[in-house]
C-alpha positions as CSV (number, residue, x, y, z in Angstrom):
1,M,4.0,5.0,-9.9
2,L,5.5,3.3,-6.6
3,I,8.4,5.2,-5.5
4,Y,10.5,3.2,-2.4
5,I,13.5,4.1,-0.8
6,S,16.0,1.6,0.2
7,N,19.7,1.0,1.5
8,Q,20.8,-2.8,0.8
9,S,24.5,-1.6,1.4
10,L,24.1,-1.9,4.9
11,P,24.5,-5.0,7.3
12,L,21.1,-5.7,9.3
13,K,22.6,-4.3,12.6
14,R,23.4,-1.6,11.4
15,K,19.9,-1.1,9.5
16,I,18.0,-1.4,12.7
17,K,20.3,1.3,14.2
18,W,19.7,3.3,11.4
19,L,15.9,3.5,12.1
20,K,16.1,3.4,15.9
21,S,18.2,6.3,15.3
22,G,15.9,8.2,12.7
23,M,16.8,6.8,9.2
24,N,20.9,7.5,9.3
25,N,23.3,5.9,7.2
26,I,20.8,5.9,4.1
27,S,23.2,6.0,0.9
28,Y,20.6,5.5,-2.4
29,I,17.3,5.8,-3.9
30,V,15.0,2.8,-6.1
31,M,11.4,3.6,-7.2
32,C,9.6,0.9,-8.6
33,V,6.7,1.6,-10.8
34,I,3.9,-0.5,-11.8
35,P,3.1,1.4,-14.2
36,A,2.9,4.0,-11.9
37,V,4.1,3.4,-8.8
38,L,7.7,4.8,-7.3
39,I,9.9,3.3,-4.7
40,L,12.3,5.0,-3.3
41,I,15.4,3.6,-1.8
42,P,18.9,5.7,-0.9
43,S,21.3,5.6,-3.7
44,Y,18.5,5.6,-6.8
45,I,15.0,5.3,-8.2
46,A,13.3,2.7,-9.8
47,T,9.9,1.9,-11.0
48,A,7.9,-1.5,-11.3
49,T,5.7,-1.9,-14.2
50,L,4.1,-4.0,-16.0
51,P,6.5,-5.5,-19.3
52,S,3.9,-4.3,-21.4
53,D,4.2,-0.4,-20.7
54,S,7.6,0.0,-20.9
55,N,11.2,-1.3,-22.6
56,N,13.2,0.2,-19.5
57,T,16.0,-1.6,-17.8
58,V,14.9,-4.0,-15.3
59,I,17.1,-2.5,-12.0
60,S,20.1,-4.8,-11.5
61,N,21.5,-4.6,-8.1
62,N,24.3,-6.7,-6.6
63,N,24.3,-5.2,-3.4
64,K,24.5,-7.7,-0.7
65,I,23.1,-7.6,2.9
66,D,26.0,-9.4,4.9
67,G,25.3,-10.3,8.9
68,H,22.9,-12.8,10.3
69,I,18.8,-12.1,10.1
70,E,16.9,-13.9,12.7
71,D,13.4,-15.1,11.2
72,K,14.8,-14.5,7.7
73,K,16.5,-17.0,5.8
74,N,17.4,-15.1,2.7
75,L,17.1,-11.5,1.4
76,E,17.1,-10.9,-2.1
77,A,20.1,-9.3,-3.5
78,E,17.8,-7.9,-6.5
79,P,14.5,-6.7,-6.1
80,V,11.8,-9.4,-7.3
81,M,7.7,-8.7,-7.8
82,S,5.4,-11.7,-6.3
83,D,3.3,-10.6,-9.1
84,Q,5.3,-12.0,-12.4
85,N,3.0,-9.7,-14.6
86,M,5.3,-7.3,-12.9
87,K,8.8,-5.9,-12.8
88,A,11.3,-3.3,-11.1
89,E,13.0,-0.3,-12.7
90,L,15.7,1.8,-12.3
91,V,14.7,6.0,-12.7
92,V,17.0,7.4,-10.8
93,K,20.6,7.3,-8.9
94,G,22.9,9.5,-7.5
95,L,20.7,10.5,-4.7
96,E,22.1,10.9,-1.2
97,S,20.3,10.0,2.3
98,P,16.7,10.4,0.5
99,T,14.0,9.8,2.7
100,S,10.5,11.3,1.0
101,M,9.4,12.4,-2.2
102,A,6.2,13.6,-3.7
103,F,4.8,14.6,-7.2
104,L,5.1,17.5,-9.3
105,G,4.1,16.1,-12.0
106,P,4.1,13.3,-14.3
107,N,7.5,12.5,-14.2
108,D,8.5,15.4,-12.1
109,I,9.1,14.4,-8.1
110,L,10.9,16.6,-5.6
111,V,13.1,14.6,-3.5
112,L,14.3,15.0,0.6
113,E,18.0,14.5,0.5
114,K,18.0,14.3,4.7
115,N,21.6,14.8,5.8
116,S,22.3,17.8,3.3
117,G,19.2,19.5,3.8
118,T,18.2,19.5,0.1
119,V,15.0,19.6,-2.1
120,Q,16.0,17.9,-5.4
121,R,13.9,17.9,-8.6
122,I,13.9,15.4,-11.0
123,V,12.4,15.7,-14.2
124,N,12.5,12.8,-17.2
125,G,14.9,11.2,-14.8
126,V,17.3,14.1,-15.0
127,K,18.6,15.8,-11.3
128,L,18.6,19.6,-12.0
129,R,21.9,21.5,-11.6
130,E,21.0,23.0,-8.4
131,P,18.3,22.1,-5.5
132,L,15.3,24.3,-4.8
133,I,16.5,25.2,-1.4
134,D,19.3,24.1,0.8
135,L,18.3,24.0,4.7
136,D,20.6,24.0,8.0
137,V,19.3,20.8,9.1
138,A,20.9,18.6,12.4
139,N,22.8,15.5,12.0
140,T,20.0,13.1,13.5
141,D,17.0,13.2,11.6
142,G,17.5,16.3,9.6
143,L,15.3,16.6,6.4
144,L,12.0,13.8,7.0
145,G,8.9,15.0,5.3
146,I,7.5,16.4,2.0
147,A,3.9,17.4,1.0
148,I,2.7,19.4,-2.3
149,E,-0.5,20.9,-2.4
150,K,-1.3,23.3,-5.8
151,N,-4.0,26.3,-5.6
152,M,-5.2,29.2,-7.2
153,T,-5.9,32.1,-5.1
154,T,-7.3,35.5,-6.2
155,N,-6.6,38.7,-4.4
156,Q,-8.9,41.9,-4.0
157,K,-8.7,43.2,-7.6
158,A,-9.9,39.7,-8.4
159,V,-7.0,38.7,-10.0
160,S,-6.4,35.1,-9.7
161,K,-3.1,33.4,-9.3
162,N,-1.7,29.6,-9.6
163,S,0.7,28.4,-6.9
164,T,2.2,25.6,-5.7
165,Y,2.9,25.0,-1.9
166,V,5.7,22.4,-0.9
167,F,5.4,21.3,3.2
168,L,8.5,20.6,4.5
169,Y,9.3,18.7,7.5
170,F,12.7,18.9,9.5
171,T,14.7,19.3,12.5
172,A,16.5,22.4,12.3
173,S,20.3,22.7,13.6
174,K,21.8,25.2,16.1
175,I,25.1,24.3,13.9
176,E,24.4,23.1,10.9
177,H,25.0,19.0,10.8
178,E,27.2,19.1,14.0
179,D,24.5,18.7,16.9
180,T,24.9,15.3,17.7
181,K,28.8,15.4,17.5
182,I,28.7,18.4,20.2
183,G,26.6,16.9,22.1
184,I,23.5,19.8,21.5
185,T,20.1,19.0,21.0
186,P,18.3,20.1,17.9
187,L,17.2,23.7,17.5
188,G,13.9,22.3,17.0
189,N,11.2,20.0,14.6
190,R,9.6,22.7,12.4
191,L,6.6,22.6,9.9
192,Y,7.2,25.3,6.9
193,R,5.1,26.2,4.0
194,Y,6.9,27.5,0.8
195,E,5.7,28.4,-2.3
196,L,7.9,27.2,-5.8
197,V,8.4,30.0,-8.0
198,N,11.5,29.0,-11.1
199,N,12.8,25.7,-9.3
200,T,13.0,28.2,-5.7
201,L,11.4,27.3,-2.6
202,V,10.4,30.8,-1.6
203,N,8.4,32.9,1.4
204,P,9.1,30.4,4.0
205,K,6.0,30.4,6.6
206,L,6.6,28.7,9.9
207,L,3.4,26.3,10.6
208,L,4.7,24.4,14.0
209,N,8.0,24.7,15.9
210,L,8.0,21.6,18.2
211,P,10.6,19.9,20.2
212,A,13.3,17.9,18.7
213,G,15.8,15.0,20.0
214,F,18.3,13.0,19.1
215,M,15.9,10.4,17.3
216,H,12.1,9.4,17.1
217,N,11.2,13.0,15.5
218,G,8.7,10.8,13.1
219,G,8.5,13.0,9.8
220,A,5.6,11.9,7.4
221,I,3.5,14.5,6.4
222,L,0.2,14.5,4.1
223,I,-2.5,16.4,3.0
224,G,-5.7,15.4,3.6
225,P,-9.2,14.9,1.5
226,D,-10.2,18.3,3.7
227,N,-7.4,19.7,2.4
228,N,-5.9,20.5,6.1
229,V,-1.8,19.4,6.7
230,Y,-1.5,15.8,9.2
231,V,2.1,15.1,10.1
232,T,3.6,12.6,12.4
233,V,5.9,13.7,15.0
234,G,7.3,10.7,17.5
235,Q,8.1,10.6,21.2
236,V,11.4,13.1,20.7
237,T,14.1,11.1,22.5
238,Y,16.8,12.8,24.8
239,K,19.5,12.0,27.0
240,D,17.4,12.7,29.6
241,Q,14.3,10.5,29.6
242,A,12.4,12.8,32.6
243,Q,12.1,15.5,29.6
244,A,9.9,12.8,27.3
245,K,7.5,12.1,30.1
246,S,4.8,13.6,28.5
247,K,0.7,13.1,28.6
248,A,0.8,12.5,25.2
249,L,3.0,9.7,25.7
250,N,0.1,8.1,28.2
251,Y,2.4,9.2,31.8
252,Q,-0.3,10.0,33.9
253,N,1.2,12.6,36.2
254,G,3.5,14.2,33.2
255,R,4.1,17.4,31.7
256,E,1.1,18.8,29.0
257,P,1.4,18.0,25.8
258,D,4.0,20.2,23.9
259,G,3.8,18.2,20.4
260,R,5.3,15.0,20.4
261,G,4.2,11.7,20.3
262,G,1.3,12.2,17.9
263,I,-0.4,13.0,14.7
264,L,-0.8,17.0,14.7
265,R,-3.3,18.5,12.2
266,V,-3.5,22.3,11.1
267,N,-5.0,24.2,8.0
268,E,-2.4,25.3,5.3
269,D,-1.1,28.7,7.2
270,G,-0.9,26.5,10.9
271,S,-4.4,28.1,12.4
272,R,-6.4,25.1,14.1
273,V,-8.5,23.2,12.3
274,G,-12.4,24.5,12.7
275,T,-13.8,25.8,16.0
276,N,-14.2,22.8,18.3
277,A,-10.3,21.0,19.2
278,I,-10.4,17.3,19.6
279,L,-8.7,16.7,22.7
280,G,-8.7,20.0,24.3
281,E,-8.6,23.9,23.7
282,E,-4.9,24.1,25.4
283,E,-2.1,25.1,22.7
284,P,-0.8,22.7,21.2
285,L,-3.2,19.9,22.2
286,K,-5.7,21.9,20.0
287,K,-3.8,20.5,17.2
288,Y,-3.5,17.2,18.0
289,Y,-5.3,14.3,16.0
290,A,-4.0,11.2,17.6
291,Y,-1.4,10.5,20.3
292,G,0.7,8.3,21.9
293,I,2.6,7.4,19.3
294,R,6.4,6.3,19.8
295,N,7.3,7.1,16.1
296,S,5.6,6.7,12.7
297,F,7.0,7.1,9.2
298,G,3.8,6.4,7.1
299,M,0.3,7.4,7.1
300,D,-1.9,7.6,4.5
301,F,-6.3,8.2,3.9
302,D,-8.4,5.4,2.5
303,P,-9.7,7.1,-0.8
304,I,-13.3,5.3,-0.2
305,T,-14.1,5.8,3.7
306,S,-11.6,9.0,4.0
307,K,-10.6,7.4,7.4
308,L,-6.6,7.8,8.0
309,W,-4.5,4.6,8.5
310,D,-0.7,4.6,9.8
311,T,2.1,2.8,10.5
312,E,4.2,2.9,13.8
313,N,7.8,1.7,15.0
314,G,8.1,-0.3,18.3
315,P,10.9,-0.8,19.8
316,D,12.2,-4.5,18.9
317,F,8.9,-5.6,19.3
318,G,5.1,-4.7,18.3
319,D,5.6,-2.6,14.7
320,E,1.8,-1.8,14.0
321,I,-0.8,-0.7,11.1
322,N,-3.2,1.1,12.9
323,L,-6.6,3.2,11.7
324,V,-6.5,6.4,13.2
325,D,-10.0,7.7,13.9
326,P,-9.6,11.6,15.8
327,G,-8.5,11.1,19.3
328,F,-6.9,8.1,18.7
329,N,-4.6,6.9,21.6
330,S,-1.8,4.4,20.3
331,G,-1.2,3.3,23.6
332,W,2.8,4.1,23.8
333,K,4.3,4.5,26.3
334,K,2.2,2.1,28.6
335,V,1.4,-0.6,25.5
336,Q,2.8,-1.7,22.1
337,G,1.5,-3.5,19.3
338,F,-0.5,-6.3,21.8
339,W,2.0,-5.7,24.8
340,K,2.5,-4.3,27.9
341,V,6.1,-1.8,27.7
342,A,8.1,-3.7,30.5
343,P,11.0,-1.5,32.1
344,E,13.9,-0.7,29.0
345,E,11.4,-0.6,26.4
346,K,11.2,-4.5,26.6
347,I,8.3,-6.7,25.4
348,G,5.9,-7.3,28.8
349,K,2.4,-9.8,29.1
350,R,-0.3,-9.1,26.6
351,T,-2.6,-6.6,27.3
352,S,-5.9,-6.1,27.5
353,A,-8.3,-4.7,24.4
354,S,-9.0,-2.0,27.4
355,P,-6.0,-0.9,29.3
356,D,-6.8,0.8,32.1
357,N,-3.6,2.8,32.7
358,L,-3.3,5.4,29.8
359,V,-4.2,9.0,30.1
360,N,-7.3,9.5,28.2
361,F,-8.1,13.3,28.2
362,D,-11.1,13.3,30.0
363,G,-12.9,10.6,28.1
364,I,-11.9,11.9,24.8
365,G,-9.3,10.4,23.6
366,K,-10.0,6.4,23.0
367,Y,-7.8,3.6,22.8
368,S,-7.9,0.8,20.0
369,P,-5.6,-1.7,19.1
370,P,-3.8,-2.3,16.1
371,E,-5.4,-4.0,12.8
372,F,-2.0,-5.7,13.0
373,T,1.2,-6.0,14.4
374,W,4.7,-7.6,14.2
375,R,6.3,-9.7,16.9
376,H,9.5,-8.7,16.1
377,T,10.5,-5.6,14.6
378,V,10.7,-4.8,10.8
379,G,10.6,-1.0,10.9
380,P,7.4,-0.4,8.9
381,T,8.1,3.3,6.8
382,A,5.2,4.1,4.3
383,L,1.9,3.1,4.1
384,K,-0.1,3.7,0.5
385,F,-3.0,2.9,-0.9
386,L,-3.7,1.9,-4.6
387,T,-5.8,4.5,-6.2
388,T,-4.9,3.1,-9.6
389,D,-5.9,0.1,-11.5
390,K,-3.1,-0.1,-12.9
391,L,-1.6,-2.6,-11.7
392,G,-5.1,-4.6,-12.3
393,K,-8.0,-4.7,-10.8
394,Q,-7.3,-7.2,-7.8
395,Y,-5.3,-4.3,-6.3
396,Q,-7.1,-1.1,-7.0
397,N,-7.8,0.4,-3.3
398,D,-5.9,-2.2,-1.3
399,M,-2.7,-1.1,1.2
400,L,0.9,-1.3,0.6
401,I,3.2,-1.0,3.2
402,A,6.7,-1.0,2.8
403,D,9.9,-1.6,5.6
404,V,13.5,-1.2,6.4
405,N,14.4,-4.3,7.9
406,T,13.8,-6.8,5.5
407,G,13.1,-5.0,2.3
408,R,10.0,-6.5,1.3
409,I,6.7,-4.1,0.4
410,Y,3.4,-6.1,1.8
411,H,0.0,-5.8,0.5
412,F,-2.9,-5.8,2.6
413,E,-6.7,-5.9,1.4
414,L,-9.4,-4.7,3.7
415,N,-12.9,-6.2,5.1
416,Q,-15.9,-5.3,4.1
417,N,-16.8,-2.5,6.4
418,R,-12.5,-1.3,5.2
419,T,-12.4,-0.9,9.2
420,G,-10.0,-3.7,9.2
421,L,-7.7,-6.0,6.8
422,L,-8.8,-8.8,5.6
423,L,-6.3,-11.8,7.3
424,N,-6.1,-15.8,6.3
425,G,-4.8,-18.5,8.1
426,S,-1.8,-18.0,10.4
427,L,-2.2,-14.2,10.5
428,R,-5.8,-14.3,11.3
429,D,-4.5,-13.6,14.9
430,K,-2.9,-10.2,13.6
431,V,0.5,-11.2,14.8
432,G,3.1,-11.6,12.3
433,N,5.6,-13.9,14.3
434,T,7.9,-14.6,11.8
435,Y,9.2,-14.1,8.7
436,D,8.0,-16.9,6.6
437,E,4.9,-16.4,8.2
438,L,4.4,-13.0,6.3
439,D,4.9,-14.9,2.7
440,P,1.3,-14.7,1.8
441,V,0.6,-10.7,1.9
442,V,4.7,-9.7,0.7
443,F,3.9,-7.9,-2.7
444,A,8.0,-7.7,-3.2
445,R,11.4,-7.9,-2.0
446,G,14.7,-7.7,-2.2
447,F,14.4,-3.5,-1.9
448,G,16.8,-3.1,1.3
449,I,15.5,-0.3,3.1
450,I,12.6,1.4,1.9
451,T,11.6,4.9,3.0
452,D,8.8,6.3,0.9
453,L,6.2,4.9,-1.9
454,E,4.1,7.1,-4.3
455,I,1.8,6.8,-6.6
456,G,2.3,8.6,-9.5
457,P,-0.1,11.5,-11.4
458,D,-0.8,9.0,-14.3
459,G,-2.0,6.7,-11.6
C-alpha cells in the first residue's frame, strides 16, 4: 500500500510558500494503495489499487487548484493513475496537517499531525479516539518524521520481551505553537525514541538534540538495513543568516558542523555507529553520513544494493535525486542541481562535475552531481522503492518520488548497476526543464501536495 499526503485546496503560490516554510498550511491526507501502497495528502488518505483487488470507492476529489502555474497546462482535480489497471481509493479522512506515516501492521497506521504535535493511530480506516502522544511543537515545522522498529529484548533473567520502538523527529517549542508568532527561535530539533504500550508512547529517550530554525529543518526518518537510524536535517534557516554558516554547508571558514545540513546516522540508542566515524571524530560530526544538504523530505534504501537515495529541495531551481554514499557532499550552499548558487539563492552558471570551492573534511567528503534535477522547483518529497510485485513485475524495485507543487508521483527505473536512473529522450541530460517534458516518467497525478509514500506490510 502506498500512502501520500496532499493539499489540493491551496493555490500554487501558497503551496510553494508552504514548502519553503517547512510544510505549513496542510489541511488533508490522501493515500493511494496499489494494492499495498499508501499515499498521504493533507485531509484524507487514499489508496491506489488494482481494481480486482478491492471494492472500495474510487477517490472523488472536487477541490481545484487556483492560480496561474508556469509550465503546467493543467492539474487534475481528481487523482489519475497513468497505468489504467490501477485506481486511487479513499482510506481515511479528517486528519489535521498530516506529514508522515508508518505501518504497525496490515491496516494499522500511525500518522503525524504536524501543527498539533499529535500521533494518531488508524486501524481499518478508523482513527482512535485519543492520540498516542501530544507533543509541544513549534509553529514552524512541528512534528515531521516517524519510523517504527519492532524487536525482542532479553533481560538478565533470560526473559524475552517484545517491544515496539517509535522514533519521532520534531521541532520543539519553548511556548507551544507560539514561536514564530513572537519571533522566538524554536527550542531545537529533537529525535526521540519511544515505546508503544497500550496505545500510548512512553519511556522517551532523547537520541539527538539539534539546532532548529523557522524553516528548512528536514524531517525524514528511516531505519536502515543495518538497523541504524537515519534522519535528514536541513540547513536550518534563521532570521540572522550568519548563524547558519557551517562547514557542513560548504562555508570554508564557517562554524564547525552542529547537526544541520546533512543526513545523520545513529544507533537505536542515539550513540555513534561503529568505531570509525565517516567524516571526523568530533561531536556531532562523527554522526554525519552525508552533508551539504539544503533540505530533504525523502530517502530510502535500494532493496537490491542497500544503497541510500534521497530527494532534496532547491530554492526556485535545482531540486535533486541523489545516490548517497557514505561521506556524500551534495554541494549546498555553493552548488544546487547542476548550477552554481548565485547571491540571494538565484541560479548561477553551470558548474563543473568537480567544483573546487567545497569543504571536503581533509579529503574524506566526496561531491557527486545529482542523478536527476528539475530546472524549476517541483518540491520533491517522499522517495520510495517498490519492493512489492503486486503492482506488476514491471514496477518491482523501481523508484517512486512524490512532489508538492504539481501533485504528481514520478516513476524511475534504475540502470543495470543501479547507480543511476534510466532516462530516455530529452531527459537523458538528467534535467527536467518543463512540466510536459516529465510526462514519460509520471506514475500518477492530481494529488495536490504529497508529503509521504509508504508500502504496506501486505506488499
